[in-house]
N, C-alpha and C positions, 0 to 999 in steps of 0.2 A: 729345453726352454731358453737356455742361453744362446743356442745356435739360431733360434727363430727371432730373437730380439733385434730391433733395428740397429744398424751401426751408427754409433754416436761419434762425431768428430769435434775436436776442440779447435775452432778457427776463430780468429779475431773478427770483430764486426767490420773493421776497415777493409779487410781482405774480401769478406763476403760481399759487402756493398760495392767495392771496386769491380769484382768479378761479375756480379749480377748486372750492374749498370753498364759495364762494357758490352755484355751480351745484348742487353736491351737497346743500347745505342746502335750497335751494329745492325740489329733487326730493323729499327725504324729508319735508319739511314738507307739501307739497301732494299728494304721490303715495303716501305710506306711512303716516304716524303720526297725522295729525289728521283728524277727521271733517268732512264738509261740513255747514254749518249747515242746509241744505235737507232732506236725507234722513237726516242723522245717521250716515252710513256712511263708513268709510275705503275707499280704492280696492279693496283686496283683498276686503273684504266685499261691495262692490257687484258686483265681477266674479264672485264666487261665486254670488250670487243670480241675476245675469243669465245666467250660463253654464248653471246648472241649469234656468232658465226656458226657454232656447233648446232644451235637451235634452228638454224635456217632463217633467222630474223634479219634478213638482208634487205637492201634497198629495192630489189626487184620483186619483193613480196609485200603483203599487207602489214600494217602496224599491229603490234601486240601490246598488251597491258605492260606498263613499266614494272608493275609489281611482280609479274612473272619473270621478267628478265633479272630483276634484283634478287628474287628468290633463288633462281638458278645459279647466279654468281655466288651468293652466300652459301648455298648448300654444297656446291662443287669445288669452289676455288678460294673464296675469301671469307673466312669466318670471323668477321669483325663488326657485325651489326649492319642492319639494312640502311640506316640513315646515312652512314658514310658512303655506302655504295651508290645510293640514289643521288646524293649530292654530287658525286663524281660523274654519274651518268648525265645529270642535268647540265653540269658545266661543259661536258663534251658536246652538248647540243646548242649552247648559247653562242649565237653568231656575233655578239658584241664582246665575247671573251676570246674566242678562237677565230683565227683567220680562215681556217677551213674546218668547220664543224664535222666531227666524226660520227655524230648520231643525229638523226632526225626525230623530232618529238612533236606529237599532236597534243594540244592542250596548253595549259599555263606552265611554261618552263622558266618563270621569273621574268625580270625586266631590268632595264638600265636604272630604274628608280630604286633598285634594291628590294623589290617585292619578292617574297619567297615563292617557289614553285608550288603548284597544287600537289596534293598528296599523290603518291605513286599509284594508288588505286584509280585515280581519275585520268592520269596521262597515259599516252601510248607512245611507243618508241620503236625504231628500227635503225639498223646501220645506214649511214649515208653512203652515197655512191663512191666517194673517195676513200671510204673505209675499206673497200674491196682491194684498193692498192696497198693498204697496210697489211692485209691478210693474204694477198695473192700468193699461191704456191705453198701455203703453210702445210698442206697435206703431202708435200713432196720431200719431206725430211730436210727442209731448208734451214731449220733452226733446231737448237738443242731443246730437249724437253726434260721435265722433272716431275716427280710424283707430287700430287696435291697434298693437302694437309692430312688427309686420312688414308693416303696410299691406295685410293680406289681408281683413280685415272690420272693421266698425265696432262700437264699444261706446258705451254712454251715459255722458255726463259726470256725470249725476246721475239718480237714479230718481224716478218721479212721486211716490212716498211719500204715500199718501192719509191718513196720520196723522203727527203730529210725532214721528218715531222718535228724534230726538236727545235729547228729554226722556224719552220712554217707556223707552228701553233704555239711555240714558246712553252714556258713552264713557270710555275711559282710554287714554293713549298718551304716549310720550316721543319727541321729535324733537330736531333741533339747535336749541338755544336756547329751545324751547317744550315744554311738557307740558300735558296736559289731564286733568281728572278731573271728569266730569259724572255725577252719580248718576242711577239710574233713577227714574221717576215713575209715578204711577198714570194709566193711559190715559184713564179716565173723567174725572178731574180736568183733565188736559191738554186734552182735546177740549172740555170745558165752558169752559175758559179761552179757547181759540181761538175758540169760538163767541161768547163774550162780547166778544171783541175785534172780531169782525165786526159785532156789534150796536152797539158803542161804540168806535170807532177810537182815541179819545183816553183810553182807560181808564188808570188809574194803577196803579202796582205794588201799592199796598195793596189796591186793589179786586181785582186778580188773585189776591193771596195769600188773599183770602177763599175762593177756589175751589181754587187749588193750595196746599194746606197746607204742602207740603214734599216731599222725596224719599219714594219708596215702594219700599223695597228688596225684592227677591224673597225674601230670607231673613227678612223681618219685622224684629223688634227694636223698641226704643224710642229715638226720636231726641229729644235734648234741646238746647235753645238756639235759640229762635225768632229772636232777634236775629242770630245767625250765618246763619240761612237767609235773612233779609231782606238782609243784607250781600251774600250770594252772588247773590241774585236782582237786586240793584241794580248791583253792580260786577263780578260774575263770580268774586269771591273771598270766602270765608267759612269759619268753623270751627264745627263742631257736635260733639256727642258721641253716640255710638251704643252703646247697652248691650243686653245680652241680656234676653230675657223670662224671668223666673224666678219660682218660687213655693217656699214653704217648707211642707213637709208633715210633720205630726206622726205619729210611729210609736209603737208600743207600747214600754213600758219607758222612758219619759222620753227617747226618742230622736227625732230628726227628720232630714229630708233636704232638700237643695236640689235642685229639679228645674228644668233649663234646657230650654226647648222652642224657643227662637229665639236665634240668635247673630248678632253683627254681620256686616255685608256683607263678603265676601271674607276673612273670618277662617277659617283652616284648622282644621277641627274636631278632627282628630287631634292637631295641635300644641297646641290649647287644652286638650284632655283631658290630654295629657302634662304640660303646664305646671302644671295644677292638681294632678296627682298628685305632681309634684316638690315642691310646697308641703307635701303630706302626708309624703312620704318624708324631706325635709330638716327636717321639724318646724318650718317657719316659722310655722305656725299649729297650736296645740294643740287638737285636737278633731275633725279629719277622720279618719274610719275607712276610707273607701274612695271612689274616684272611678271610675265606669264609664260607658261609652257604651252606651246601650240603644236607639239609633236603629235603626229598621227601615222597612219599606215604609209603615208607618202615619205616619211622620214622625220628626223629630229629637227625641231625648231623651237628655240627659246628667244623671246622678244623682250628687250629692255626698252620700254618707251620713255622718252626723255621730255622734259619741259621745254618751254620756248627759249631760244637763244642761249643754249648752254653748250659748253665745250664737250662734244661727244667723244673725241679722242682722249681727252683728259679723264673722263669718267671711265672709259674702256680701260685705260692704263691702270686706274685705281682698282678696277675689278680683276684685272690680270694679277695685280700684286697682292690683293687681299682676299681673294676667293680661289677656288679650284678651277677657275677659268684657265689658269696656267699652273702646272705642277712640275716638280722635278722628278725625273725617272732615273733610278739608280740600277745599272746593270750589275748582276752578280751571277755570272753564268757558271753554275756548279752542276755537274752531272756525274752519274756513275760510269766510270771508264776503267776497264780492267779490274772490275769488282771493288773499286774504291772510289770515294768522292774526289773529284778533281775540279779545279777552276780552269775552265777551258776557253780558248779563243776561237775565232772563226775558222782559221786554218785547221786546227786540231779537230774541230767538230766535223768538218767536211772530209778530212782524211779518215777519221774513225768511221764515218758513214760509208765511205767508199770501200774500206776494208770489209765492213759488214756485207756490203752488196757483192763484193767478190766472193765471199764465203757462201752467200745465199745462191748466187747464180751457179757457182761450182757444184754445190750440193744438189741443186735442182737438175743440173745437167747430168750429174752422175746418176741420179735417181731415174731421170728419163732414159738415159742410155741403158741402164740395167733393165728397165721395163721393156725398152725397144728390142734389146737382145733376146729377152725371154720370148717376146712375141715373134721375133724373126725365126727363132728356133722352131716354134710351133708351126708357123706358116710354111717353113721349108719341109717340115714333116707332112703337112697336109698336101702340099704340091706333090711330094714323092708318092704319097698314098694314092692320090688321084691318077698318077701316071701308071700305077699298077693296080688299078681299082678292082679288077676281076679277081686277082690273087688275094687281095686284102679281104674282099667280101667272102671268098671261099674259106679263107682262114678263120674269119670271125664266125661263120656259120658252123664250121666244124668244131668250134671251141665249146667247152661245157658252160662257161659263164663269162662274165665281164673280165674277171681277174685272169682267167685262163686265156681269154682273147688277147689281153694286153701282153701276157708273157709270150704267147705264140708270135705276135707281131714283132716283139723285141728280138725274139730268137731267130725267126725266119728272115726278117728284112732289116735288121739292125736299127730299128727305131729306138729312140730314147724313151724313158719312162713317161716324160711329159708329153712327147709326141704320140705315144701309144694311147695315153689317156685322152688326148684331144681327138684321135681317130675313132676310138670306140664311142666317144660321146657325140660324134658327128651326126647331125640330123640328115635324113634322106634327101631333103630338098637341096642340100648343099652339094649334091653330087652332079649338078648340072654343069654344062660348059661355061655358063656365065660365071659361076663361082670360081672356076679355074682361072679365068681371066682376072677376076677381082683379086685372087690370091697372088697372082704374079705381079699385079700392080702394087699390091700392098708390100710385097717382098722388096720391090724396087724402092718404094718410098721409105721403108724401114732402113734399108741399107744407106740411103742418102741421109736420113736423120741421124743414124749412128755416126756416119762420117762427119757430119756437121757438129755433133756433140763432142766427138773426139777432138776436133779442132778447138772448140771452146775450152775444153779441159786442158789441153796441152799447150795452147798458144795464148799467152797473157794479152796480146793485142786484140785478138778476137774476143776474148772474154770482156775486155773493157769496151769494145765496140757494141756488144750486146747490152751492157749496162747503159751506155750512152743512148742507144736506140730506144730502150724502154723508158728512160727518163724523158726523152723528147716526146714520147707518146703521152706520158702523164702531163707534161707541160701543155701539150696541144689540147688535151681533154679538160683540164682543170685550171689552167693559167688565166689570170686576169690582170688588169692594170693596177698600178699602185694607188693606195688611198691616202697615205700619209705623205705630206710634203716635207722635204728635208731642206733646211736652211743652214748654211755654214756657220754663221755666228749667232750667239745668243743676244737678243735685243735687250738693251738696257731699258728698264721701265722707270721713267721719271714721272712722278705724280705731281702735277701743278697744284699748289696749295689753293689756288682760286677755285679748283674743282670741289675741294672738300668743304670750303667755308664760303658762305655768302658774303659778298662785299658790302660792308655796312659802316657808316660813319658813327663813331662812338666817342665818349669822353674818357681819357686815360688819366689816372692819377698814380704817381709814385711818390711816396713820402720819404722824408729824411730818415725815419726810423725803420724803413723797410716794408711798409705796407703798400700793396699794389691792388688795383682794381680797374675794371672798365665798366662803364655804365652807359645805358642808352641815352641819347641826347634828350629824349623825353623826360627821363628821370633827372637828368642834370638840370634841365631848364625849369623843372617843377620845384627845385630847391633854391635856397638863398645862397649867396656867394660864399658865406662862411660855414655853411652847413654841409661840410664835406665828410663828416664821420671821423675825423682825426682827433687824437687826444690834444689837450691844450698845448703841451710842450712840443708836439710834432708839427711839421709843416711840409707843404708840397715841394718836391724837387722838379716834378713834371706835372703839369695840369693843362692839358690841351686836347683839342679835337684831333682824332686820328682815324684811320681805317682799320678794319679787322684784319686786313692782309698786310699791314705795315709791320716793320721789324723794330724791336725795341732792344737797345743796348743799355744796361744798367751797370754803372761803375760804382764800386764801394771805395771807402777811404783806406782799405787794407789791401788793395790791389786785386780784388776779385771782380770778375765780369760775369754778369748774368744776362743771358739772351732769352728772349721770348718773342713769338709773334703775338700780335695783339689779341687774336682770337684764343690764344692759349692762356691768357690771363683771366682770372675768375670774373665772371659777370655778376656784378652786385648793384644794388640800389646806390645812388649817390650819397645817401645819408648813412650807409653802412661803412664800416671801417675798411673792409676788404680782407684779403689774406696776407699773411706775413711771409716774406721770402724764405725765412728759416724753416718753414714747414716742409719744404722740399729741398732746399739748398742749405748746406751746413755753413752758417755764418757765426762769427763771434758775438757775444752779448753786447760788446761795446763797439761793434762795427756799424757804420751808418752809410747811407747812400749819398754819393758825392755829385754825380751827374747822370742824366738820362738823355739819350739821343734816340730819335725816331727816324727811320729810313724807309723809303718806298720799296726798295729791293736790296739785294745783297751784291750788287754790282758796282758799288761805290769805288772810286779810285783814289780817294784822299787818305790822309793819315790822322791818327790821334796823337796830340801833343800831351805828354804826361810829365808833370814835375812833382818831386817828392820832398818831404821835409828833411831827408838826408842829403839834400843839395845835389840831386841828380835830375837830369832832364833828358827826354828821348822822344823820338817819333816812332810810332808803330803803324804799319800800313793796315788799312781796313781789312784787306784779304787775310792778314795774319791773325785776325781776331774773329774770323768766321766761326759759327757754332760747330761743335763736334757732335759725334754720335750720342754722347751721354749728357748733352747740355741740359736736359730736363731735370737731372738729379744731381749734377755737379757743376759748380762754378769754374770758369777757366781763369788763369792768372794772366793779368795784363801788365803787372808791375811787380818787381822783386824788391822786397824790403828786408834789410839785413839786421836791423836792431828792433828790440821790443819798444813799443810806443811810437815807432815811425809811422807816418801817414802819407798818403798821396794828397798833395795840396789841391790840385785841380786837374781836370781833363778837358781839352778842347779838341774839336774836330777841325782840321785844316784842309782846305781844298788844294788840289795839285797846283804847284807854281804860285803859292800864296805869297803876297807881298806884306803880310802882317808883320808887325814888330812885337817882340815879347818884352813886356815891362815887368821887372821883377824887383821886389822890395824885401829888405831884411828888417828884423825887429828893431835894430839899432838905427833905422831910417836910411840906410844906404839903398840907392836905386840905380838900376842900369837898364839899358834898352839895346836890343840887338835883333837882327832879322831871324825869322823862323828857319830860314834856309841854313843857318849855322848849326842847327840841331840835327845830328845824323839820324837816319832811319835804321832801327835795329829790331830784334825780335821781342816778343812780349816777355820772354824770360830774362832778357838782358837788363842790367842795372841802368845803363845809360851813360851820359857824360856829365862832367862837372857843370853845375848851373852858374854859380857866381863864386867869386873869391871872398870867403867869409873869415872874419876875425874869430879868435878862439871863443869869445863869449857871445857870439852873435848866432842867429839862426834865421831861416827864411820865414817871412810873414805872409807872403802871397805873390801871385803874379796874374797878369791878364794879357790878352792880345788886343791890339788895336792898330789901325792905320788912319783913323778919322781924326783930323786936327781939331774938329769941333768938340770932341769928347774931353771930359775933364777927369783928372785924377782926384779921387776922394780918399782921405786918410782919417782914421779915428785912432787916437792914442789910448793907452791903458788908463789915463787919468780923465778921459771923457772929453778930450779936445778934438774938435772937428776942423778939417782943413780941405780946401779945394785948390787945385792949381792946374795949369795947362800942361798938356803932354809935352810941349816944346821945352818945358823946364828940365826934362830928362834928356841929356845928350845921347845920341845913338852911337854905341861903340861896338865891342865884340863880346862874345860869350866868355864867361869865366872871369870877368872883371869885377872889381869891388863896386864901382860906380860912384855916385855923388850923394852927399847928405841931403835929405829933404826936410829935416827938422833942425832947429837950432838947439845945440847941446847945452843943457843946464847943469850947473854943478850940483844943485840940490833937486831931488825929485825929477830927473830927466824924463822927457817923454819917450815912450817906446811905441812903435806901430803895433796896433792890435788888429785892425781890419783895414783892408785896402781894396779898392775896385775902380773901375772906370764908369763914367756916367755921361749919358747923352743929355743935350740941353732940354729935351722935352720930357725927361724922366724925373720922377720924384723919388726921394730916398728917405728911409727911416731906419732906426736902429732897434734891434730886438735883443733883450738881455736875458740872462739865465733865470731871472725872476718873472719871465714872460711879460715884461713891460715892453711896449713899443713906443719909441720916441721919434716923432716926425721932425724932419729937418726943414726949416724954411730956407730954401736955397736963395731966395731974394736977399736975405740978410747976410749971406756969406759970399763975399766977392772972392775971385781967384787971387791968390797970393803967390809970392815967390817961394823959392826953396828954403829961405831962411826964417820963414814964419812958422810959429807953432800952432796957428789956428786959434779958434775960440772955443771955450767950454760950452757943451750943449747938454751934458748930463753929469751926474755924480754917481760913480760906480758903487759907492757905499750905500746909497739910498735906493738907486734905480736898479742895481744889480750889474754883474759883469757883462759887457757887450759880447755877443756870440756871432751875430751876423747882420749884414745889411739886407734890407728888402727894397727892391727897385720896382717901380711900375710907371707906366706912361701917365703923365699928368692929364687929368680931365680938363676938357676945354670949358672955359667959363662963358 
């Protein structure tokens, strides 16, 4: 009982799992998913071709049911389920997947639209003509064989493969820890490269690439990126871009259409058409009227019909970038070489193939020589027998039986056993003179054949010339022209915004508190002037007509810059509040909008002038503040503030070579003026240079730009005193000076500047307080005064509230 019990071993789970998974991995790597570098086939593909060959299911005979072929493969060689075998068989027949299909199929074998093939009971298949080259001479002991899964018959470990199938048809597969992606190539180019390697064994990769330009996909297309192809051919890995072949056709009525005649390899045509139509339906691009698939038996054709007067090239670029009209293709050339997976390049693939062919031709030659020698031996015996025919006949007639006749022939005339067997089996009609002549001719031919085979076996040059000759024959019979066009450089795809968005005039509003919106002019015109949806304490920083394609720069008082194109701003009714910038951009709760600028494009050449409460000023060029990749979710910094509570005072846009003067004021009423050109241009992250010379107890009140002598300076003090004076009252000096006093200093309750701005003669001005009171100023009652005047009182901060800003507008004509 103890002897019959199973042997129980105490093994850790880790060891068991490691051992079993290692075996499993080896099995699927070598036996399932990766192709052999010699014939370019996975085991299931090889077994399908060999099984159909054994069944005589070849190109020169009729089609047979696919189910029969699948059953034979499964029953004899591949016990892994009929679906996987049939899928492999179907793929071998698809001319949009393989450059040279190895199987012909009648019936529905799938489509470029991703349609599944018909069931195997409905389709019929046979080997294609070129498959004969894969299997040629397989019965001449050219390749090693092994027992099948149930040890009932043998199957080849590799096919003779009389052309480099790994490159011609490519391969794709995923196994444990390995994947492969080898693209198809042009048979003519690959064979020419192989022949060149025969002629020059030390050929370099660059020389080979003069012949093999790159992959040649069955679906055509345009391949971009020669450097990526070279990387792949050198290391086995590389990245290229594959785009569709397109053309733009002009139609009547200022219309046009994009016609697509070739699409990237392994792109699902139906999904591509659907994706392009979604672009139209969702109006991601303005200008597509219709997308339709016009493919038929004449070839592939997808038409994108466009509306009138639209940018066809712009729309095409958008489709290249956002659909599978252009895709990236990543080489990962992994194959089984020397019984293990290796990442291989072009040179190694061709060398390994040539080594395989040397072995195949040598083994075939040895097989043929052995067969020829055997036949020659028989022929020589027959010729000898015919030369002594009477004696031979007499000996045979006097013998008891066949066996006795053979022994007598061997004994009396020194024939070998094989020769004696051939003589006694000879039919009477072979005894004619004609047959003697034929035997002598055959003898001569066999000797010549053996001599030729001896040379192939013994002389490497002769061997290589045979391989070259046979490759040339394959190229002659099956070679065709290249389908995929190769371009050296990858084209950059620039999508013009005007393609994506319809050009439309709208009303833009950006508020002090950070609310933004755009509204149609119809909505704006249907509302009253004050009915803008803002809260009572909020007010517009920008309120103007713009175009949806314009560019908006929004500056905050804490040094943040938010960029948007107008069309990216939420479209709202004019009566609605709009959306707050903090919903997508991280802003502080006490941060407010300082200035908003709108530009037609991003090619401006001017600078932004920026002054801060920390007494720094700088110029930053427009191009240094262009939006980055993450502009939608993050604000960029245009000013660096060192202390808490510091603010940007104001931002101005300055044209190149501006003659503007900067007028800067401190709270203690010092003022100075100097040219903009004295402020250096620095980066957005730099602090800048000193603005003015400040006393210890003083700080900046504000600044503005002007060069118009007709403008006035307007000052409001913290006590509510209003004053106007001419620009000429402030002498022009240099930057970083203290300047001159603009108010008369009082011993008790001195005036301090609260607000300051410049004012045109045709402008009206009012004061807004923190109590939301608006105090209008009658400019006619305030004459321009000199620097020593303290102005006149126009408000009482205790009752009216603290002044927070000036409001300026053009005076209405009476």
